[in-house]
VOBA-1610 file (N, C-alpha, C; in pm, whole numbers, padded with zeros to 5 digits, always signed):
BEGIN
Met+02273-13090+07526Met+02267-13082+07671Met+02256-12937+07717Arg+02208-12850+07630Arg+02189-12711+07667Arg+02081-12699+07772Ile+02104-12617+07877Ile+02009-12599+07985Ile+01917-12483+07954Ser+01786-12506+07964Ser+01688-12397+07956Ser+01638-12367+08096Trp+01619-12238+08126Trp+01579-12200+08262Trp+01428-12181+08276Thr+01347-12234+08183Thr+01203-12228+08199Thr+01160-12312+08318Ser+01044-12278+08372Ser+00993-12352+08488Ser+00978-12500+08457Ala+00926-12531+08338Ala+00908-12672+08300Ala+01040-12744+08293Ser+01142-12679+08238Ser+01273-12742+08228Ser+01332-12767+08365Arg+01311-12674+08457Arg+01365-12692+08592Arg+01300-12813+08659Val+01169-12834+08635Val+01102-12951+08691Val+01163-13079+08636Leu+01187-13083+08504Leu+01245-13202+08442Leu+01385-13228+08495Ile+01465-13121+08513Ile+01599-13137+08567Ile+01593-13193+08708Cys+01501-13141+08788Cys+01487-13192+08925Cys+01452-13340+08924Leu+01360-13381+08835Leu+01324-13523+08826Leu+01444-13607+08786Gly+01525-13555+08694Gly+01644-13628+08653Gly+01742-13645+08767Ile+01755-13540+08847Ile+01845-13549+08962Ile+01794-13650+09065Leu+01661-13647+09088Leu+01604-13736+09188Leu+01610-13882+09144Leu+01592-13906+09014Leu+01589-14042+08963Leu+01726-14094+08924Gly+01821-14002+08908Gly+01953-14042+08861Gly+02051-14060+08975Ala+02180-14038+08942Ala+02287-14056+09040Ala+02289-13939+09137Pro+02361-13952+09250Pro+02373-13843+09344Pro+02439-13721+09280Leu+02417-13605+09342Leu+02465-13481+09284Leu+02616-13474+09276Leu+02687-13533+09368Leu+02831-13527+09368Leu+02890-13654+09309Pro+03001-13643+09237Pro+03063-13762+09182Pro+03115-13853+09291Ser+03120-13981+09260Ser+03170-14078+09357Ser+03312-14044+09399Gly+03333-14030+09529Gly+03465-14002+09581Gly+03497-13855+09596Ala+03408-13766+09548Ala+03436-13623+09558Ala+03410-13577+09701Ala+03493-13485+09747Ala+03478-13433+09882Ala+03365-13331+09885Asp+03288-13326+09995Asp+03186-13225+10014Asp+03254-13096+10056Ser+03290-13013+09959Ser+03364-12892+09988Ser+03278-12771+09962Val+03321-12656+10010Val+03250-12530+09990Val+03332-12443+09898Ala+03270-12337+09848Ala+03342-12246+09760Ala+03463-12190+09832Gly+03578-12192+09761Gly+03700-12141+09818Gly+03782-12247+09887Ala+03735-12372+09889Ala+03812-12479+09952Ala+03940-12504+09875Pro+04048-12545+09942Pro+04175-12570+09873Pro+04163-12681+09771Asp+04249-12679+09673Asp+04246-12778+09566Asp+04276-12918+09616Arg+04338-12929+09736Arg+04369-13062+09785Arg+04244-13141+09819Thr+04126-13075+09830Thr+04002-13148+09856Thr+03944-13207+09729Ala+03998-13169+09616Ala+03944-13219+09489Ala+03977-13366+09472Ser+03885-13435+09406Ser+03909-13577+09379Ser+03962-13593+09238Ala+04059-13681+09223Ala+04117-13702+09090Ala+04022-13780+09003Val+04007-13737+08880Val+03929-13811+08781Val+04028-13897+08704Arg+04027-14027+08728Arg+04137-14114+08688Arg+04107-14196+08563Asn+04018-14148+08481Asn+03985-14225+08362Asn+04088-14199+08253Ala+04154-14304+08206Ala+04258-14288+08105Ala+04197-14257+07970Thr+04267-14177+07892Thr+04222-14144+07757Thr+04231-14267+07669Ser+04127-14288+07587Ser+04128-14401+07495Ser+04056-14362+07368Arg+04103-14415+07255Arg+04034-14391+07130Arg+03907-14477+07126Ile+03800-14412+07080Ile+03669-14477+07080Ile+03640-14531+06940Pro+03609-14659+06925Pro+03576-14713+06793Pro+03454-14641+06734Asp+03453-14631+06601Asp+03346-14560+06534Asp+03209-14625+06557Arg+03205-14752+06588Arg+03077-14820+06601Arg+03002-14777+06726Leu+03073-14718+06825Leu+03007-14671+06946Leu+02937-14539+06919Pro+02832-14504+06999Pro+02761-14378+06980Pro+02857-14260+06993Gln+02838-14161+06909Gln+02917-14039+06919Gln+02871-13958+07039Pro+02960-13886+07104Pro+02923-13811+07224Pro+02829-13695+07194Asp+02750-13660+07293Asp+02659-13545+07288Asp+02735-13426+07346Leu+02784-13338+07260Leu+02876-13232+07301Leu+02805-13098+07314Ala+02842-13022+07416Ala+02779-12893+07444Ala+02872-12775+07423Ser+03005-12797+07425Ser+03097-12684+07421Ser+03232-12728+07367Val+03303-12636+07300Val+03435-12663+07246Val+03520-12538+07258Lys+03648-12558+07282Lys+03744-12447+07289Lys+03870-12487+07216Cys+03916-12402+07123Cys+04037-12427+07046Cys+04135-12311+07064Leu+04264-12344+07060Leu+04369-12245+07071Leu+04448-12240+06941Ser+04525-12135+06923Ser+04607-12121+06802Ser+04717-12225+06797Thr+04747-12289+06909Thr+04851-12392+06913Thr+04808-12522+06846Gly+04678-12536+06815Gly+04625-12660+06759Gly+04546-12741+06859Leu+04554-12707+06989Leu+04479-12779+07091Leu+04332-12741+07086Cys+04245-12842+07085Cys+04101-12824+07099Cys+04051-12919+07207Val+03961-12870+07291Val+03897-12952+07394Val+03747-12933+07383Ala+03673-13043+07377Ala+03527-13041+07372Ala+03471-13122+07487Val+03356-13080+07539Val+03298-13148+07655Val+03148-13169+07633Gly+03094-13267+07706Gly+02952-13297+07700Gly+02921-13424+07774Met+02840-13510+07711Met+02805-13639+07766Met+02852-13750+07672Val+02865-13869+07725Val+02909-13983+07644Val+02816-14003+07525Asn+02685-14000+07550Asn+02585-14001+07444Asn+02454-13951+07503Ser+02351-13942+07420Ser+02224-13883+07462Ser+02146-13970+07560His+02193-14093+07586His+02120-14185+07673His+02181-14194+07813Thr+02286-14120+07838Thr+02349-14122+07969Thr+02398-13984+08004Phe+02402-13952+08133Phe+02453-13824+08179Phe+02602-13830+08210Lys+02668-13942+08187Lys+02810-13955+08217Lys+02891-13859+08131Ala+02984-13787+08193Ala+03056-13681+08124Ala+03158-13736+08025Ala+03175-13662+07916Ala+03276-13694+07816Ala+03364-13571+07791Ser+03494-13596+07778Ser+03590-13492+07743Ser+03667-13539+07621Leu+03672-13457+07517Leu+03742-13490+07393Leu+03860-13395+07376Arg+03966-13447+07313Arg+04087-13367+07298Arg+04146-13387+07159Ser+04188-13277+07096Ser+04251-13281+06965Ser+04379-13198+06969Glu+04482-13247+06903Glu+04608-13173+06895Glu+04636-13122+06753Asp+04539-13140+06663Asp+04559-13098+06524Asp+04444-13008+06476Ser+04402-12916+06565Ser+04298-12817+06533Ser+04166-12880+06495Gly+04134-12992+06559Gly+04002-13051+06543Gly+03987-13151+06432Arg+04097-13194+06369Arg+04087-13295+06263Arg+04065-13435+06320Thr+04138-13471+06425Thr+04121-13601+06490Thr+04105-13578+06640Trp+04036-13673+06704Trp+03999-13656+06844Trp+04018-13786+06923Thr+04049-13772+07051Thr+04042-13883+07145Thr+03943-13846+07254Glu+03882-13947+07314Glu+03775-13925+07411Glu+03806-13997+07542Gln+03769-13933+07652Gln+03772-14000+07781Gln+03640-13977+07853Thr+03598-14078+07930Thr+03477-14069+08012Thr+03517-14034+08154Leu+03445-13938+08213Leu+03480-13888+08345Leu+03377-13928+08450Ala+03420-13936+08574Ala+03335-13983+08683Ala+03251-13871+08742Val+03195-13786+08656Val+03098-13685+08697Val+02985-13689+08595Lys+02878-13617+08624Lys+02768-13606+08529Lys+02802-13502+08422Gly+02716-13493+08321Gly+02744-13421+08198Gly+02808-13284+08213Leu+02902-13253+08123Leu+02972-13125+08123Leu+02902-13027+08029Ser+02892-12903+08072Ser+02815-12804+07998Ser+02901-12701+07926Arg+03024-12674+07973Arg+03105-12570+07910Arg+03251-12590+07946Val+03341-12539+07859Val+03484-12549+07884Val+03551-12421+07839Ser+03659-12383+07909Ser+03741-12268+07871Ser+03886-12304+07893Cys+03971-12272+07794Cys+04114-12303+07801Cys+04193-12176+07768Pro+04243-12105+07868Pro+04320-11984+07840Pro+04460-12009+07791Ser+04509-12132+07807Ser+04644-12167+07761Ser+04645-12311+07717Ala+04758-12355+07661Ala+04770-12493+07617Ala+04777-12590+07734Ala+04794-12539+07855Ala+04799-12624+07974Ala+04668-12621+08052Leu+04617-12502+08081Leu+04503-12488+08171Leu+04370-12494+08098Cys+04281-12582+08144Cys+04143-12587+08099Cys+04052-12601+08221Val+03939-12536+08217Val+03839-12543+08323Val+03706-12581+08259Ala+03640-12684+08313Ala+03512-12731+08260Ala+03410-12738+08372Leu+03282-12728+08334Leu+03173-12726+08430Leu+03086-12849+08416Ser+03045-12906+08529Ser+02945-13012+08531Ser+02811-12952+08571Val+02702-13010+08518Val+02569-12961+08551Val+02535-12985+08698Gln+02615-13060+08769Gln+02586-13093+08909Gln+02660-13005+09009Gly+02704-12887+08968Gly+02773-12800+09061Gly+02916-12842+09086Val+02978-12910+08992Val+03116-12955+09003Val+03200-12885+08896Ile+03318-12838+08935Ile+03410-12776+08841Ile+03531-12867+08824Leu+03566-12893+08697Leu+03683-12973+08665Leu+03796-12882+08620Arg+03918-12919+08657Arg+04035-12841+08621Arg+04143-12933+08566Ser+04203-12891+08454Ser+04314-12966+08394Ser+04435-12876+08384Gly+04549-12928+08423Gly+04675-12855+08411Gly+04763-12905+08300Asp+04709-13000+08218Asp+04787-13056+08108Asp+04708-13058+07978Gly+04630-12953+07956Gly+04559-12939+07831Gly+04450-13041+07807Gly+04383-13086+07912Gly+04271-13177+07898Gly+04306-13324+07899Arg+04433-13359+07925Arg+04468-13501+07934Arg+04412-13565+08060Thr+04427-13497+08173Thr+04375-13545+08300Thr+04303-13430+08369Trp+04210-13465+08458Trp+04126-13366+08523Trp+04115-13395+08673Thr+04102-13290+08753Thr+04061-13304+08893Thr+03928-13233+08911Ser+03846-13281+09003Ser+03713-13225+09023Ser+03700-13164+09161Gln+03623-13056+09166Gln+03596-12987+09292Gln+03447-12961+09302Ala+03384-13011+09408Ala+03241-12989+09430Ala+03222-12849+09488Ile+03156-12761+09412Ile+03133-12624+09457Ile+03007-12613+09540Ala+02900-12678+09497Ala+02772-12677+09569Ala+02688-12792+09517Thr+02584-12826+09592Thr+02503-12942+09555Thr+02383-12906+09471Glu+02350-12778+09459Glu+02225-12743+09392Glu+02241-12677+09255Pro+02333-12583+09232Pro+02328-12508+09107Pro+02371-12588+08986Leu+02311-12554+08872Leu+02358-12601+08744Leu+02454-12497+08689Leu+02578-12537+08662Leu+02678-12445+08609Leu+02676-12454+08457Thr+02659-12341+08391Thr+02631-12340+08248Thr+02727-12257+08164Gly+02811-12174+08224Gly+02902-12091+08145Gly+03030-12062+08220Val+03143-12063+08150Val+03271-12030+08212Val+03360-11961+08110Ser+03438-11864+08159Ser+03534-11794+08074Ser+03658-11763+08156Cys+03774-11800+08102Cys+03903-11773+08166Cys+03987-11687+08071Pro+03989-11556+08090Pro+04068-11471+08001Pro+04218-11477+08025Ser+04257-11535+08137Ser+04399-11551+08170Ser+04417-11679+08248Ile+04541-11715+08276Ile+04566-11836+08354Ile+04535-11816+08501Ala+04502-11694+08540Ala+04464-11667+08679Ala+04313-11650+08693Leu+04252-11564+08611Leu+04111-11529+08629Leu+04018-11623+08554Cys+03918-11674+08625Cys+03809-11750+08564Cys+03677-11703+08627Val+03574-11692+08545Val+03440-11657+08591Val+03343-11762+08540Ala+03259-11815+08630Ala+03160-11916+08593Ala+03022-11869+08637Val+02918-11912+08563Val+02782-11872+08595Val+02689-11992+08587Gly+02570-11975+08644Gly+02470-12080+08640Gly+02345-12035+08710Gly+02261-12132+08748Gly+02136-12103+08818Gly+02101-12216+08912Tyr+02011-12186+09005Tyr+01967-12286+09101Tyr+01843-12357+09051Val+01842-12489+09062Val+01729-12569+09015Val+01616-12571+09118Leu+01651-12590+09243Leu+01551-12616+09345Leu+01504-12491+09417Ser+01556-12374+09382Ser+01514-12248+09441Ser+01537-12139+09339Asp+01491-12019+09369Asp+01504-11909+09275Asp+01642-11846+09283Gly+01684-11788+09172Gly+01809-11714+09170Gly+01918-11785+09093Gly+02028-11713+09074Gly+02141-11766+08999Gly+02270-11748+09075Ile+02379-11791+09014Ile+02507-11793+09081Ile+02616-11743+08988Ile+02710-11668+09043Ile+02831-11627+08974Ile+02950-11670+09060Leu+03044-11742+09001Leu+03164-11785+09070Leu+03284-11715+09008Arg+03380-11680+09093Arg+03500-11611+09045Arg+03623-11676+09109Ser+03724-11702+09025Ser+03850-11757+09073Ser+03965-11667+09029Gly+04055-11640+09121Gly+04173-11561+09091Gly+04300-11643+09087Asp+04285-11778+09093Asp+04403-11864+09093Asp+04386-11979+08992Gly+04329-11947+08878Gly+04318-12046+08772Gly+04225-12161+08801Gly+04119-12138+08877Gly+04020-12240+08902Gly+04047-12330+09022Arg+04147-12299+09102Arg+04174-12381+09221Arg+04074-12352+09332Thr+04046-12225+09357Thr+03948-12186+09458Thr+03853-12084+09397Trp+03732-12074+09456Trp+03627-11991+09398Trp+03553-11913+09507Ser+03516-11789+09474Ser+03426-11711+09559Ser+03290-11704+09489Arg+03184-11685+09565Arg+03049-11698+09513Arg+02969-11571+09532Gln+02889-11537+09429Gln+02791-11430+09437Gln+02656-11485+09392Thr+02548-11423+09441Thr+02414-11454+09392Thr+02377-11351+09287Ser+02336-11397+09169Ser+02309-11304+09059Ser+02164-11259+09054Gly+02072-11337+09109Gly+01931-11302+09101Gly+01870-11331+08965Thr+01949-11389+08874Thr+01901-11423+08740Thr+01948-11564+08706Tyr+01901-11616+08592Tyr+01937-11751+08548Tyr+02030-11737+08428Leu+02159-11750+08451Leu+02259-11719+08350Leu+02299-11844+08272Ser+02314-11829+08139Ser+02347-11939+08051Ser+02491-11938+08003Asp+02551-11819+07992Asp+02685-11810+07935Asp+02753-11683+07986Val+02885-11684+07980Val+02964-11568+08018Val+03088-11564+07932Val+03134-11444+07898Val+03259-11426+07826Val+03334-11309+07889Cys+03464-11327+07906Cys+03551-11220+07953Cys+03652-11192+07842Ser+03639-11077+07778Ser+03730-11043+07669Ser+03865-10997+07721Ser+03872-10965+07849Ser+03996-10926+07915Ser+03982-10957+08063Val+04084-10928+08140Val+04077-10952+08284Val+03988-10849+08353Arg+03936-10753+08277Arg+03845-10653+08334Arg+03702-10670+08283Leu+03683-10679+08150Leu+03548-10681+08095Leu+03493-10822+08087Cys+03378-10844+08152Cys+03305-10970+08144Cys+03158-10940+08117Val+03096-11021+08033Val+02954-11007+08001Val+02889-11143+08017Ala+02779-11149+08093Ala+02704-11272+08114Ala+02563-11253+08062Val+02504-11361+08007Val+02370-11352+07950Val+02286-11469+07999Gly+02154-11449+07991Gly+02064-11556+08030Gly+01921-11509+08034Gln+01852-11548+08139Gln+01709-11525+08153Gln+01682-11459+08287Ala+01602-11351+08285Ala+01575-11278+08408Ala+01489-11359+08504Ser+01395-11437+08450Ser+01303-11516+08532Ser+01254-11634+08451Pro+01238-11751+08514Pro+01186-11867+08440Pro+01041-11854+08403Asp+00973-11755+08459Asp+00831-11736+08431Asp+00808-11633+08321Thr+00882-11521+08325Thr+00864-11417+08223Thr+00943-11447+08097Phe+01048-11531+08105Phe+01127-11569+07989Phe+01189-11446+07922Ala+01225-11345+07999Ala+01286-11223+07947Ala+01437-11236+07946Ser+01501-11174+07847Ser+01646-11177+07835Ser+01711-11086+07938Val+01829-11126+07984Val+01904-11043+08077Val+02051-11044+08038Val+02116-10929+08052Val+02259-10915+08029Val+02321-10853+08153Leu+02426-10914+08205Leu+02504-10860+08316Leu+02641-10819+08264Arg+02690-10706+08309Arg+02819-10654+08266Arg+02906-10622+08387Ser+03033-10661+08379Ser+03131-10630+08483Ser+03252-10562+08420Gly+03295-10454+08481Gly+03414-10383+08436Gly+03533-10404+08527Asp+03518-10495+08624Asp+03627-10520+08719Asp+03656-10669+08734Gly+03648-10740+08623Gly+03683-10881+08625Gly+03590-10970+08703Gly+03460-10936+08707Gly+03361-11021+08771Gly+03339-10996+08918Arg+03398-10890+08973Arg+03374-10860+09115Arg+03237-10798+09138Thr+03199-10702+09052Thr+03068-10638+09061Thr+03004-10637+08923Trp+02868-10628+08922Trp+02794-10642+08797Trp+02680-10542+08791Thr+02648-10496+08668Thr+02526-10421+08641Thr+02439-10503+08548Ser+02306-10483+08556Ser+02212-10569+08486Ser+02122-10490+08393Gln+02090-10550+08277Gln+01991-10497+08184Gln+01895-10609+08145Thr+01764-10576+08133Thr+01664-10673+08095Thr+01600-10631+07964Phe+01573-10731+07877Phe+01516-10704+07745Phe+01381-10775+07732Gly+01324-10781+07612Gly+01190-10829+07589Gly+01167-10974+07625Ala+01040-11011+07631Ala+00999-11146+07671Ala+01016-11246+07557Asn+01002-11374+07592Asn+01005-11487+07497Asn+01140-11508+07430Gln+01247-11457+07490Gln+01380-11479+07436Gln+01476-11505+07552Glu+01533-11624+07554Glu+01636-11654+07654Glu+01772-11650+07585Leu+01857-11560+07630Leu+01991-11549+07572Leu+02072-11672+07612Ala+02131-11737+07511Ala+02199-11864+07534Ala+02350-11854+07519Gly+02398-11758+07440Gly+02542-11749+07415Gly+02586-11607+07391Val+02713-11578+07418Val+02767-11444+07400Val+02914-11453+07363Ser+02960-11358+07280Ser+03100-11352+07240Ser+03141-11206+07232Cys+03259-11173+07288Cys+03314-11038+07284Cys+03461-11049+07240Pro+03490-11025+07113Pro+03628-11041+07066Pro+03723-10932+07112Asn+03667-10820+07158Asn+03750-10710+07206Asn+03670-10630+07309Ala+03724-10517+07350Ala+03660-10438+07455Ala+03538-10362+07407Ala+03515-10358+07274Ala+03402-10284+07221Ala+03288-10375+07176Leu+03317-10470+07088Leu+03212-10550+07026Leu+03170-10668+07113Cys+03040-10684+07132Cys+02982-10803+07194Cys+02859-10843+07114Val+02841-10973+07093Val+02725-11026+07023Val+02666-11138+07108Ala+02535-11132+07131Ala+02465-11235+07208Ala+02352-11291+07125Val+02324-11422+07142Val+02220-11488+07065Val+02120-11554+07159Ser+01997-11575+07107Ser+01890-11629+07191Ser+01822-11745+07121Tyr+01747-11822+07200Tyr+01651-11914+07141Tyr+01513-11879+07193Asp+01412-11909+07114Asp+01278-11855+07132Asp+01187-11955+07199Gly+01113-11909+07300Gly+01017-11995+07367Gly+00905-12041+07275Asn+00876-11962+07170Asn+00771-11999+07076Asn+00825-12070+06952Arg+00959-12085+06944Arg+01024-12160+06837Arg+00990-12108+06697Asn+00983-11976+06680Asn+00960-11923+06546Asn+01057-11812+06508Arg+01146-11777+06596Arg+01243-11672+06564Arg+01350-11669+06673Ser+01461-11605+06642Ser+01564-11577+06740Ser+01598-11429+06734Val+01663-11382+06837Val+01708-11244+06842Val+01859-11243+06862Val+01927-11160+06785Val+02069-11135+06803Val+02086-10995+06861Leu+02153-10986+06974Leu+02185-10858+07034Leu+02328-10819+07000Arg+02350-10692+06972Arg+02483-10643+06936Arg+02515-10517+07015Ser+02636-10512+07069Ser+02684-10395+07141Ser+02816-10349+07081Gly+02829-10220+07062Gly+02953-10163+07012Gly+03031-10088+07118Asn+02986-10098+07243Asn+03053-10028+07352Asn+03075-10118+07473Gly+03112-10243+07445Gly+03148-10334+07553Gly+03033-10375+07642Gly+02912-10382+07586Gly+02798-10431+07662Gly+02721-10327+07740Arg+02753-10199+07722Arg+02678-10095+07793Arg+02539-10076+07735Thr+02530-10071+07601Thr+02402-10061+07533Thr+02397-10163+07420Trp+02273-10200+07379Trp+02256-10307+07282Trp+02149-10272+07180Thr+02167-10321+07058Thr+02063-10318+06956Thr+02026-10463+06922Ser+01902-10483+06878Ser+01856-10619+06853Ser+01814-10636+06708Arg+01828-10760+06661Arg+01786-10797+06526Arg+01718-10934+06533Thr+01601-10944+06472Thr+01527-11069+06471Thr+01573-11156+06354Ile+01597-11284+06382Ile+01641-11381+06282Ile+01534-11488+06271Ala+01460-11488+06160Ala+01354-11587+06142Ala+01408-11720+06092Ala+01526-11717+06027Ala+01579-11839+05965Ala+01636-11937+06066Ala+01659-11894+06189Ala+01722-11981+06289Ala+01656-11956+06424Pro+01546-12027+06455Pro+01471-11999+06577Pro+01539-12041+06706Asp+01639-12126+06699Asp+01702-12176+06822Asp+01853-12159+06816Leu+01900-12037+06834Leu+02044-12010+06837Leu+02098-12043+06976Tyr+02199-12129+06980Tyr+02254-12174+07107Tyr+02394-12121+07135Gly+02469-12084+07033Gly+02606-12039+07057Gly+02654-11945+06950Val+02752-11861+06982Val+02810-11766+06888Val+02957-11748+06920Ser+03038-11727+06817Ser+03180-11701+06835Ser+03223-11596+06735Cys+03289-11490+06784Cys+03338-11381+06700Cys+03490-11374+06717Pro+03567-11431+06625Pro+03713-11427+06639Pro+03773-11290+06608Thr+03701-11207+06532Thr+03747-11072+06498Thr+03631-10975+06513Ser+03658-10848+06492Ser+03552-10747+06500Ser+03460-10752+06380Ala+03495-10831+06278Ala+03410-10843+06159Ala+03337-10976+06155Leu+03408-11086+06177Leu+03351-11220+06158Leu+03284-11272+06286Cys+03160-11316+06271Cys+03088-11386+06378Cys+03018-11506+06316Val+03017-11619+06387Val+02950-11740+06343Val+02864-11791+06458Ala+02738-11823+06428Ala+02644-11871+06529Ala+02583-12003+06484Val+02551-12089+06582Val+02490-12219+06552Val+02350-12226+06610Ala+02261-12292+06535Ala+02123-12313+06577Ala+02097-12462+06593Phe+02019-12498+06692Phe+01988-12637+06719Phe+01910-12700+06604Asp+01841-12619+06527Asp+01755-12669+06420Asp+01831-12707+06293Gly+01964-12699+06294Gly+02041-12736+06176Gly+02073-12619+06087Val+02103-12504+06147Val+02137-12382+06074Val+02264-12324+06133Ile+02352-12277+06047Ile+02468-12199+06090Ile+02457-12060+06028Leu+02468-11957+06110Leu+02464-11819+06064Leu+02605-11763+06061Arg+02629-11676+05964Arg+02762-11616+05948Arg+02746-11467+05920Ser+02824-11385+05989Ser+02823-11241+05970Ser+02964-11193+05939Glu+02977-11104+05843Glu+03107-11047+05808Glu+03115-10899+05844Asp+03014-10849+05916Asp+03015-10708+05956Asp+02989-10693+06106Gly+03046-10784+06183Gly+03037-10774+06328Gly+02899-10793+06384Gly+02817-10875+06320Gly+02686-10907+06374Gly+02574-10817+06330Arg+02600-10726+06236Arg+02492-10638+06188Arg+02397-10713+06095Thr+02454-10789+06002Thr+02372-10868+05909Thr+02424-11011+05907Trp+02335-11104+05869Trp+02369-11246+05877Trp+02320-11320+05752Ile+02396-11421+05713Ile+02353-11514+05610Ile+02346-11652+05672Ser+02252-11734+05625Ser+02231-11867+05686Ser+02278-11976+05591Glu+02324-12084+05651Glu+02368-12202+05578Glu+02298-12323+05638Thr+02228-12398+05553Thr+02156-12518+05600Thr+02200-12644+05528Ala+02255-12632+05408Ala+02292-12750+05329Ala+02400-12831+05399Gly+02367-12956+05431Gly+02463-13044+05496Gly+02486-13018+05642Ile+02412-12926+05701Ile+02429-12894+05843Ile+02333-12980+05925Pro+02384-13064+06014Pro+02296-13151+06093Pro+02225-13074+06203Lys+02114-13128+06248Lys+02046-13071+06364Lys+02121-13108+06492Gly+02090-13034+06599Gly+02148-13066+06728Gly+02273-12990+06764Leu+02312-12886+06689Leu+02432-12809+06724Leu+02408-12726+06849Glu+02507-12723+06938Glu+02493-12654+07065Glu+02607-12558+07096Gly+02726-12582+07044Gly+02839-12496+07079Gly+02928-12468+06960Ile+02998-12353+06964Ile+03089-12316+06856Ile+03204-12236+06913Asn+03321-12252+06851Asn+03437-12171+06887Asn+03521-12149+06762Cys+03555-12023+06736Cys+03642-11986+06624Cys+03764-11917+06682Pro+03877-11987+06695Pro+03997-11924+06751Pro+04064-11826+06656Ser+04027-11830+06528Ser+04084-11739+06430Ser+03980-11712+06323Ala+04013-11622+06230Ala+03921-11590+06121Ala+03908-11705+06022Ala+03995-11806+06032Ala+03988-11921+05941Ala+03925-12042+06009Leu+03971-12079+06127Leu+03930-12204+06191Leu+03807-12185+06279Cys+03707-12271+06259Cys+03589-12277+06345Cys+03556-12423+06372Leu+03515-12454+06495Leu+03466-12586+06534Leu+03326-12570+06592Ala+03233-12651+06545Ala+03098-12654+06598Ala+03068-12794+06649Val+03001-12805+06764Val+02973-12935+06825Val+02826-12942+06864Gly+02778-13067+06881Gly+02640-13086+06921Gly+02611-13232+06951Gln+02490-13273+06925Gln+02445-13408+06960Gln+02502-13508+06859Gly+02613-13569+06897Gly+02676-13670+06814Gly+02748-13613+06693Val+02789-13487+06698Val+02849-13427+06579Val+02961-13330+06617Ile+03066-13331+06535Ile+03171-13229+06538Ile+03189-13181+06394Leu+03171-13052+06372Leu+03193-12991+06241Leu+03316-12903+06247Arg+03392-12903+06136Arg+03514-12822+06129Arg+03513-12739+06001Ser+03551-12613+06015Ser+03563-12524+05901Ser+03702-12462+05899Gly+03763-12461+05781Gly+03893-12398+05765Gly+03886-12267+05690Asp+03763-12220+05663Asp+03746-12094+05590Asp+03649-11999+05660Gly+03657-11997+05792Gly+03576-11903+05869Gly+03428-11928+05866Gly+03388-12053+05852Gly+03248-12088+05859Gly+03175-12089+05727Ser+03246-12072+05616Ser+03179-12076+05485Ser+03144-12219+05445Thr+03235-12313+05469Thr+03209-12454+05440Thr+03251-12536+05560Trp+03189-12657+05573Trp+03210-12739+05692Trp+03230-12885+05651Ser+03312-12956+05730Ser+03328-13100+05715Ser+03304-13166+05850Arg+03250-13287+05846Arg+03217-13360+05968Arg+03334-13443+06013Gln+03367-13437+06143Gln+03477-13510+06201Gln+03425-13628+06281Thr+03508-13730+06299Thr+03469-13850+06372Thr+03558-13868+06493Val+03500-13896+06607Val+03579-13925+06727Val+03650-14057+06708Gly+03781-14057+06738Gly+03858-14179+06723Gly+03916-14199+06586Ala+03888-14105+06491Ala+03944-14118+06356Ala+04093-14090+06360Ser+04166-14160+06279Ser+04310-14140+06273Ser+04348-14080+06140
//
């Protein structure tokens, strides 16, 4: 369920919106950015274990904490836009799933074992105060697709996205743990954002749906103001990870589907160097739990691993399914990768992987 900001993709998304359900979930209040949380509608779907015979969910994002809590989000399956939220209390070994009364979820961030914030592609933000057991929804706007969120603390959250029906992008900022949001126009089509602290945030995406050029936005004041850099054509940056105030690594997928580019910064996103990766043309996500280890996933069935902070990479394809979209490594040992009907777990920092089943006990 990864969003591409190409002109063709925007047309397809618009058709899906026109032919599908309304932009706002049933029962959600028509609220504006900054509206109080009391306008949010409760998402009252009880958690239930899903039998293995049902289709596995199409997952776009996962977040794990050192406490053992993992939360993954996406769609129920590839044939419906109905949102799915998965929860694990044993570091991704077993999972329970709930279906939510909004359209597909694109990203999740959990700064603590209690607070999680997730994004719907329909301009709706979900918030959980109990570690993903229950959620409330808040309609932020009717037009933007929200594609990236990062909460470096229980107070600060930054979300990004782009507008489908008009030009430009959006940056949302919350100072109260996702209850209320202020809005900025970014002028770009952003796919992901990471805040390594309450001050440093880096967002990546595409400068224009027509030129397909990469763009990086950097904030040194917790998302209040941003500076922009644009890079070469035919590469849309899809994911970014900054494990500390110095190192940042961003990955792209290629409009021509024959290569990817990895960008690396050693000064907190001020300047970047690039490396072309021919072995993985469609990199969708990256996670760097330390200044040395980085792991990236490609939609084509490739996982890349770096032990020198993103300078060099080795690829793994044996037993890796296609359709991977998101990855999170909360430590140098544990990594979770998710995608279309798949959850992969690694206990050795991405060297080997095992497939997990939703509803397994």
